[in-house]
C-alpha positions in Angstrom: 0.0 0.0 0.0 1.3 3.4 -1.0 2.6 5.4 2.0 1.7 9.1 2.4 4.3 11.7 3.5 3.5 15.2 4.5 6.2 17.8 3.7 6.1 21.0 5.8 8.5 23.6 4.2 8.2 27.3 3.7 10.7 27.6 0.8 8.8 26.8 -2.4 11.7 25.5 -4.4 12.8 23.0 -1.7 9.2 21.9 -1.1 8.7 21.3 -4.8 12.0 19.5 -5.4 11.5 17.3 -2.4 7.9 16.4 -3.2 8.9 15.4 -6.8 11.8 13.3 -5.6 9.7 11.4 -3.1 6.8 10.9 -5.6 9.3 9.3 -8.0 10.3 7.0 -5.1 6.7 5.8 -4.9 5.2 7.9 -2.1 2.0 9.8 -2.1 2.8 13.4 -1.1 1.0 16.1 0.8 2.6 19.6 1.2 2.2 22.6 3.5 3.9 26.0 3.2 3.9 26.7 6.9 3.6 25.0 10.3 0.0 26.0 11.0 -1.3 24.5 7.7 0.9 21.5 8.3 -0.7 20.8 11.6 -4.2 21.1 10.0 -3.3 18.8 7.2 -1.8 16.2 9.5 -4.9 16.1 11.7 -7.2 15.6 8.7 -5.2 13.2 6.5 -3.1 11.3 9.2 0.0 10.8 7.0 2.3 7.8 7.5 5.3 10.1 8.1 6.0 13.9 8.4 9.1 15.8 7.2 9.3 19.3 8.6 11.6 22.3 8.4 12.3 24.1 11.8 12.6 27.8 10.8 9.2 28.7 9.5 6.8 31.7 9.8 3.6 31.5 12.0 4.6 28.2 13.7 8.1 26.7 13.7 8.9 23.0 13.4 9.3 22.6 17.2 5.8 24.0 17.6 4.4 21.7 14.9 5.9 18.7 16.6 4.6 19.7 20.1 1.1 20.3 18.8 1.0 16.9 17.0 2.5 15.1 20.1 -0.3 16.6 22.2 -2.9 15.2 19.9 -3.8 11.5 20.4 -4.8 11.2 16.7 -1.3 12.2 15.5 1.2 11.6 18.3 2.4 8.2 16.8 3.2 9.6 13.3 7.0 9.3 12.7 8.5 12.8 12.4 11.7 13.8 10.7 13.3 17.3 10.9 14.9 18.6 7.7 16.7 21.8 8.4 19.8 24.0 8.1 19.9 24.2 11.9 22.5 21.7 13.0 23.6 23.0 16.4 23.8 20.3 19.0 21.2 22.1 21.2 18.7 22.2 18.4 19.1 18.5 17.7 18.7 17.7 21.4 15.6 19.9 21.6 14.0 18.2 18.6 14.7 14.7 20.0 13.4 15.6 23.4 10.2 16.7 21.9 9.9 13.3 20.2 11.4 13.7 16.7 12.4 10.4 15.2 15.3 11.7 13.1 17.2 14.8 12.1 18.5 15.5 8.5 20.5 18.7 7.8 20.4 20.8 4.6 21.8 20.5 2.0 20.4 16.9 2.2 21.4 13.9 0.3 18.2 12.3 -1.2 19.6 8.7 -0.7 20.3 9.5 3.0 16.8 10.9 3.4 15.2 7.9 1.7 17.1 5.6 4.0 15.9 7.6 7.0 12.3 7.4 5.7 12.6 3.7 5.1 13.9 3.1 8.7 11.1 5.1 10.3 8.3 3.5 8.2 9.7 0.0 8.9 9.9 0.7 12.6 6.3 2.0 12.6 5.1 -1.1 10.6 6.9 -3.4 13.1 5.4 -1.6 16.0 1.9 -1.8 14.5 2.4 -5.5 13.7 3.6 -6.3 17.2 0.6 -4.4 18.6 -1.8 -6.3 16.3 -0.2 -9.6 17.4 -0.6 -8.7 21.0 -4.2 -7.7 20.4 -5.0 -11.0 18.6 -3.3 -13.0 21.4 -5.3 -11.1 24.0 -8.5 -11.7 22.0 -7.8 -15.4 21.7 -7.0 -15.7 25.3 -10.2 -14.0 26.3 -12.2 -16.3 24.0 -10.6 -19.3 25.6 -10.9 -18.4 29.2 -13.8 -16.1 29.7 -16.5 -18.7 29.0 -15.3 -21.1 31.8 -14.3 -18.4 34.2 -17.6 -16.6 33.9 -19.7 -19.8 33.7 -18.6 -21.3 37.0 -19.4 -18.5 39.4 -22.4 -17.5 37.3 -23.9 -21.0 37.5 -23.5 -20.8 41.3 -25.2 -17.5 41.5 -28.1 -18.5 39.2 -28.5 -22.0 40.6 -28.5 -21.1 44.3 -30.6 -17.9 43.9 -33.2 -19.9 41.9 -33.2 -22.6 44.6 -33.8 -20.1 47.3 -36.5 -18.3 45.3 -38.5 -21.6 44.9 -37.7 -23.2 48.2 -37.2 -20.3 50.6 -40.0 -21.3 52.9 -38.6 -24.8 53.3 -34.9 -23.9 53.7 -33.4 -23.7 57.1 -31.8 -20.4 58.2 -28.4 -22.1 58.4 -28.6 -23.4 54.8 -29.9 -20.1 53.5 -27.0 -18.2 55.0 -24.5 -20.7 53.6 -26.1 -20.4 50.1 -26.1 -16.6 50.3 -22.4 -16.7 51.3 -21.7 -18.8 48.2 -23.6 -16.4 46.0 -21.7 -13.4 47.5 -18.3 -15.1 47.0 -19.2 -16.0 43.4 -20.2 -12.4 42.8 -16.9 -11.1 44.1 -15.1 -13.6 41.9 -16.9 -12.3 38.9 -16.1 -8.7 39.9 -12.4 -9.5 40.4 -12.3 -11.3 37.0 -13.7 -8.4 35.1 -11.5 -5.8 36.9 -8.4 -7.8 36.1 -9.2 -8.3 32.5 -9.8 -4.5 32.1 -6.7 -3.7 34.2 -4.5 -5.9 32.0 -6.0 -4.7 28.7 -5.3 -1.1 29.9 -1.7 -2.0 30.7 -1.2 -3.6 27.3 -2.4 -0.5 25.5 -0.2 1.8 27.7 2.8 -0.3 27.2 3.1 1.1 23.7 2.8 4.7 24.9 6.2 6.0 26.0 4.8 9.2 27.3 2.4 7.3 29.5 5.3 5.1 30.8 7.4 8.1 31.6 4.5 9.6 33.5 4.0 6.4 35.4 7.7 6.3 36.4 7.4 9.8 38.0 4.9 8.5 40.5 6.0 7.3 43.9 5.1 5.4 47.0 6.8 6.6 50.2 6.9 4.6 53.4 6.6 1.3 51.4 7.0 -0.8 54.6 3.7 0.5 56.0 1.9 0.2 52.7 3.1 -3.4 52.4 2.1 -4.3 55.9 -1.4 -2.8 55.5 -2.1 -4.6 52.2 -0.8 -8.0 53.4 -2.5 -8.0 56.8 -5.8 -6.8 55.4 -5.8 -9.6 52.7 -4.6 -12.2 55.3 -7.5 -11.3 57.5 -10.0 -11.8 54.7 -8.4 -15.2 53.9 -8.2 -16.3 57.5 -4.4 -16.5 57.2 -3.3 -13.8 59.6 -1.4 -16.3 61.8 0.5 -17.6 58.7 2.1 -14.2 57.9 5.7 -13.6 58.8 7.0 -10.1 58.0 10.5 -8.7 58.0 10.2 -5.3 56.3 12.6 -2.4 55.7 11.3 1.0 54.9 12.0 2.7 51.6 10.3 4.8 48.9 9.7 3.3 45.5 9.3 4.9 42.0 5.8 3.6 41.4 2.3 4.9 42.3 0.6 3.4 45.3 -2.2 2.1 43.0 0.2 0.0 40.9 2.3 -1.0 44.0 -0.8 -2.1 45.8 -2.1 -4.1 42.8 1.2 -6.0 42.3 1.4 -6.9 46.0 -2.3 -8.0 46.1 -1.9 -10.3 43.1 1.2 -12.0 44.5 -0.2 -12.4 48.0 -3.5 -13.8 46.5 -1.4 -16.5 44.8 0.4 -17.3 48.0 -2.9 -17.9 49.7 -4.5 -19.7 46.8 -1.7 -22.2 46.3 -0.6 -22.9 49.8 -2.6 -24.5 52.6 -3.8 -22.8 55.8 -1.3 -23.3 58.6 1.8 -23.1 56.4 3.9 -19.9 56.6 4.0 -17.1 54.1 7.2 -15.0 54.6 7.5 -11.5 53.2 10.8 -9.7 53.4 11.8 -6.3 52.0 15.3 -4.7 51.8 17.0 -1.7 50.2 19.7 -3.0 48.0 21.8 -0.5 46.1 19.3 1.6 44.2 16.4 -0.9 44.4 13.7 -1.8 46.9 13.5 -5.6 46.9 10.5 -7.5 48.1 10.5 -11.3 48.6 7.3 -13.4 48.9 7.9 -17.0 50.0 5.2 -19.7 50.4 5.5 -23.4 51.0 2.7 -24.6 48.8 2.1 -26.3 45.4 5.1 -24.8 43.7 5.8 -24.5 39.9 8.1 -26.3 37.5 10.7 -24.4 35.4 8.6 -24.9 32.3 5.6 -23.4 34.0 7.5 -20.4 35.2 8.8 -19.8 31.6 5.3 -20.0 30.3 3.9 -17.3 32.6 1.7 -15.1 30.5 -1.8 -13.7 30.3 -4.6 -16.3 30.9 -2.2 -19.3 31.3 -3.4 -21.8 33.9 -1.4 -24.8 35.0 -2.7 -28.3 35.7 -6.4 -27.4 35.7 -7.2 -31.1 35.4 -5.6 -31.7 38.8 -6.6 -28.5 40.6 -9.9 -26.6 40.5 -8.1 -23.3 40.0 -10.1 -20.1 40.7 -8.3 -17.8 38.4 -7.0 -17.2 34.9 -3.3 -17.1 35.5 -3.7 -13.4 34.9 -2.4 -12.2 38.3 1.3 -12.8 37.7 1.0 -11.4 34.1 -0.4 -8.2 35.6 2.5 -8.0 38.1 5.0 -8.8 35.4 3.6 -6.0 33.1 3.5 -3.5 36.0 7.1 -4.2 37.0 8.4 -4.0 33.5 6.7 -0.7 32.8 8.3 0.8 36.0 11.8 -0.4 35.0 11.9 -3.1 37.7 12.4 -6.8 37.7 10.3 -9.8 38.5 11.9 -13.2 39.2 10.5 -16.5 40.4 12.2 -19.5 41.9 10.1 -22.6 42.7 10.1 -26.3 43.3 7.1 -28.5 42.8 5.2 -29.5 45.9 7.7 -27.5 48.0 7.9 -23.7 47.7 7.6 -20.7 45.5 9.6 -17.5 45.9 8.7 -14.4 44.0 11.1 -11.4 44.1 10.2 -7.9 43.0 12.9 -5.3 42.4 11.7 -1.7 42.1 13.8 1.4 41.6 13.9 3.7 44.7 12.4 7.1 44.3 14.7 10.1 44.8 12.7 11.7 47.6 14.1 11.2 51.1 12.0 11.2 54.3 13.4 13.7 56.7 
């Protein structure tokens, strides 16, 4: 399919010569004589790539790039500066604004074509990767949603229908037990949908570098107290308070409290889910160099090396042997959160013995006085 390139250049001769050269190379060309018109054309036609001069009347190239970067409909279009300005500070400013390349005048057409080819190829690969991720996500949803929804939904519908028809003949004790099962199944459905939406949002944001940079500016101070509150609250709900062993060091981490809480919740939930009541769950945190490291150790079902290597969205292990309430999505969410915050997730485990999950998060720069 023919690619469309927008040329924004105020010098008529250069704009004409460049458009003809690129047309002969097989591109469809749009042109604009100044930055303001260039922005309007880009927003309407959404070209595959933009080449822009810097020094222009009304709106210079830096202004063009900033306006397009601020617009969600145009902020992923590859952008190349073509200009006589070649000072290091100008190049740095352009790159910091989000330019993909910088070609100086007088330009060599072969060099420019190579730069265009590189940027279009990179854009195509990015789109292909996104589409593959989207297809994998869709396939995983199709495979797992029917079962994961059907089980709790059948409990809710079955028990509520039984109570509706037989309420007068049901003992108070049995009715309370059925209502408890209905409530738990409702919570399971709620958690299921929340996690699907959470992971889908992470997948989309993982392709947005601006969003990732914004995420990494957030912080959680007093991580020890946040950790303790999350873990003890969940342990109380699971009836596992006596199983928790904490040895926590304080520190501030470069991650928002929302994402920090979500990562800890998913790991602790797995610890409870795959170890039996009465066995210890040990959580340790330490400041090591420039990272805050959190270790979660349970003595439960464990995982094989192959299972650890296959951790991904909606992967479940040994469903035939275990009635597993979950999609395998929890660790995938944790993995994505940690990656997007420039941290590390590692898992060491032995079947029928133990599982140790280690989170390494960058420390935030703020110091508590």
